[in-house]
N, C-alpha and C positions, 0 to 999 in steps of 0.2 A: 504494500500500500504506500502510495506517495501522497503527502499532504502539502499542497501549495501554501506557503505563507509569504504573501507578497508576490513578486514577479520573479520567475526563474527562467532559465533557458528552455529550449525545446525539449519536450519529454517523450517525443515519438522516436522509436528506434531509427537510427540513422539509415538503416537499410530500407525503410519505408518512405516512399515519396509523399504520402499523405495518409489521412485516416478518415474513417466515417464515424461521425460523432453524434451522440445523443446527450442532452442536457436536461436536468430536472432535479427536484428534491428527492424523488423516488422513495419517499418514506413508506415502508411496507413492501415495496416491490410487488404490488398487486397485479391483477390480471391485465389492467390497462397498461401498466409499465411493462409487463412481460410482452405485450403486443408490440409496443414501441421498440423494445430490444430486438424482438424477432424480425421486425421490419428493417431495423438498422442493419442487422447482419445480412438480411436478404439483399439489400441494396448495396452492401459494401463490396461485393464482387472480389473478395479476397483481401481487401484492405483491412488493417487492424480496426477492430470495433472498440471505441473508447466511450465509456459512460462517465459523464461529469456530474458530480453531485455536491451538495453543500453541507457543511457541518460547522456550527449548529444551524438549525433552521433559520432562514433570514429573519423571520418575525421575532425570534429570540433575541436578536440584536436591535431590530428596528422598533419593535413594540413588544417588549417582554411580557407584559400583562395579557397579551393576546396570542402568545406562542402556543401552537397546538401541542397536545400530548403526543409523545413519540410512539410509533408503532414498532420500531426496531432500534437496537443499538446500531451505531455506525459500523461496527465490525460485522454484525449480521447482515446489514444492508449490502456491504461490499461482497460478502459471500453469495448473497442472492443475486446480485447483479452479474457476478461471474457465472453463476449457475444458469442464468437465463440468457447468456449470449455475449457478455462483454469480455473482450480479451484483456482489457485494462480498465481499471477504475481510478479516476482522479478525484480526490476529495479537496474541494476548495474550502479553505479555512475562512468562513464568512466573517468579515469585520465591518466596522463602521466605514473604514476607508473604501472597501469594496462596495458597500451599500451606496456610496456617493458616485460611483462610476456611472457615466451616461450609458444608455444602451449601446451606442456605437463603440464606446470605449471597451465595454465588456466583450463585444464581438471581436474586436481587433486584438485585444490582449489575450483572450482565452481561445477563441475558436480559430483565429487566423495565426497569430504569432506562436502560441503554445502548441497547437494541435495540427496545424496545416490541414485543416478540414477540406475534404473534397465534397462531402455531402453531410448534411445535418438533418437529423430526424428528431422532432419534438412533438409533444402533445399540442393539440390545436389551441389550448388555453394557456400555453406557456408564456409567462411574463418575466421580464428581466430588466436590469438597470435601475438607476435612481427612480424612486417612486413607481417602480414597476411599469415604466413608460414604454418599454420595448415589447413588441409582440411578434407573431410569426410573419406578418407582412413586412415589418421593418427588417427582420432577420433575412427575409428573402431579398429585399432591396439591397441591403449591404452585401449580401452574398453574391448578387449579380455583378457587383463592382469588384469584390475581392476574389472571385473565382471559385465559389462553392455554391452548390444547389441546396434547396431546403424543401423538406416535406413536413407538413403539419398534420397530425393524425387525430381523428376523433377517438376518444377512449370509449369503446363500445361498452354496452351493459344494459341496453334497452332503454326504458324510460329514465332510469337513473344511471348515468355514466359511472363506470368504475372510478372511485376516487378515495384518497386517504381520508377525506372529510367524512364520507359515507361510512367507512369502516369504523372510524372513531365513534360515530353516532350509534352504530349497531352494537359495538362493544359496550358502550355506556348503558345500553338498554338490555345487556346480557343476551342479545340475539346472535349467539355464537355461530350457529350453522349458516346464517345469512352472511356474517362477516367472513367466514371461511370460503363461501362461494365467491366473494369479491376478491379475496386474497389469493385463492387457489390453493390454500392450505389452512390449517387451524391458526387462529390468533394465538400469540405466545408472549410471554414476558421472560426476561433474562435477568439472572442475579446470582449472587454468591450465597451458598447455603451457610447459615449461621447456627450456632447452638441456641436452642430455644429453652423453654421451661421444663422440657422432658416430661410434661404431663401426658402427652400422647403415648409415650413409651409405657408409662405406668398404667394407662388405660388399655393397653394392648394395640395401640395404633400409632407407632412411631412415625414421625413426619420429617420431611426435609423442609426447613423453614427458610424462606427468602423474604427479607423485609421489602415492603412495597415502596418503590420509587415513584412518587406522585407525578413526576414529569413524564411518565409513560402511561399509555392507555391500559388501565387495569379494569377488568370487569367489576361490577358492583359486588358488595359483600354478599356472600352466599356459598353454596357448595356445588361443585362442578365435577363432571366426568372429564378426564383428560389424560395427558401423558407427561411424564418427566423425562427429558432427554439429557443424557449424560454419556460422554465418550462415544457418541454416535448411536447409542442404544435408546430406543423409545420404550419406556416402562409405563404400563397402564396405571392410572392413579385416580384416587378420589381426592379432590382438591378443595381446600377451604380458603376463602378470602375474607379477611375481617380481623377483628380485635379479640376474638375468643370471649364473647360477652358473658358466658356462663361463669367464667372465673374472673370477671371484672378486668379484662385486659384493656390496654390502651394503644399498644403498637399494632398497626395494621400490617398483616403478613399474608403471604401466599404459602400455605402449608400443604404439602403433597404426601399422601399416604400411598405407598407403592403396593398395589394389589397383588396378593398371592406371591410375595417375594420373601416372606420371612422377616426376621429382624436383624439380618446380618449386613445390611447395606449402610456403609459409612460414606456420607457425601459431604461432611463438614469441610468448609473452605474450598469447595469445588464450584466452578461456574456451571450453571445448569440453565436449560430452557424449559419452561412450563407451558404446555399447549392446553388450551381450553376447547373442549369439544361441545359440551352441552351443559346447561344449568340444570341442577337437580332441585334446588329449593333455595329460599332465602336464608339469611343468618338469624338464628333464634337463640335466646337465652333460656336454658332449661332449668326446671325447678330442682333437679337432682342430677348427680353424676350418673346414676343408673339409667335415667331417662336419656341422657346424652349418649351414653354408650350404646343403648338400644337403637337410637337413631343413626349412629355411626355405622352400625352393622347394616342397617337398611340402605344407607347411602352407598356403602361399598358394593352391596348386591346390585343396586340400580346402576352404578357406574360400570360395574363388570358387564352387565347386560348390554348397555349402550355401546361400550367399546368392543364387545364381541361381535355385535351386529352392524 
């Protein structure tokens, strides 16, 4: 991974005369993004395919109070961009200085000088430059002068085009199957497993605990069927999101109980991904530990059935 901080020299392999380029935030790398990447590779005709993205999200710099919740870490986004067709991923370190670039300056500095683009593919709603003044028409106009062609694609999806905004709304309403349909895979969160209160182990349900990072799109409090992914292995899980109200907890966590795996799984201090497949119920405070344990058994049974089918 290369992160641009300011202006650097050309980053394309000297053996390549040019590149075919796609630019966007690509948060989530959803099915609309995947379509753009596939079209970029199709039109590249053997040229290197370079995906350019931004970190942090431009709104996190321009208007922090309005910055959207993230769908993926930057590391996961890079992996997904590679998986869906990018030969190389370039991460622009978005700063206030870059936010002040005019649209023309952005095109010349990045698309022309840095990447020697022969062809550029973007979503039809792509905006860039100071005050988001640049659009596909301007990109096409500058391209005709600078020697590259431009294609703006509609992000299909029927009545509601595929978008990161739509996914965030679906996740916020716990509509996980619909979010997965837009993403092309289950929605997930990433984090480091930390040591919890060990209450789950005492109750017969040891969990891998990941503190909730509120800058990410996390489903509302409740219990879910899903999977915990570690070292490339996807383990079926019953997942609790919340503060553990039965015991008066305050810290919001994602707690994953690995189904049918015994109690020998040690994930402390490991980076894991937690996939959410379907919501089972809301988060309740129980009158007794016995009532909670009985419900946990029911939750595991329900999660197992969903994940099996």
